[in-house]
C-alpha positions, 0 to 999 in steps of 0.5 A: 499500500502507498499512502502519506508518510506514516507518522510512526514506523510500521514494520514492512512498509516503506516511506517514499517521497512522492517521486518514488511514490508515483513510479513504484511497480509491483511485481506480475500477479501484484497490485499497488494499492494508492491512499488518497494524500492526506487532505485531498478530496475522496473520490466520487461515489458512483451514483448506482442503483446497487450501492444505494440498495446496500446503503438502504439496507445499512441504514436499517441494520443501524436503527434501533429495534423498534422501527416506527411502521410505514404502511405501503400503498402502490399501483397494487392497491392497499388491500393487497400489500396491507401487511407490508410495512416500509423500513427504509426509503431512499429515492425509488428504492424501499427496503421492505419487510412483512408486518406479521412476522417478527424481524430478527 
């Protein structure tokens, strides 16, 4: 891994200047992971449906056990979906659960 100079010695690591960090190559089959510099802006997160779904599920997992239920109504009508509750919503994605079965 390449990144900013370490504040203390880490066994198996090398402190290199910017010029040598940029020109370093790895042996065949290895991969060089370049860490962002301190103070630099992180790369933009891709706007992807799968990532949005993963983030929504992660947020629900961090919520306390008692989640207020929001009834779902949609094209099928509220009668067909009376036992479904929305746990989290982000843009056009929803994390839903069956209202009759306990979570966990």
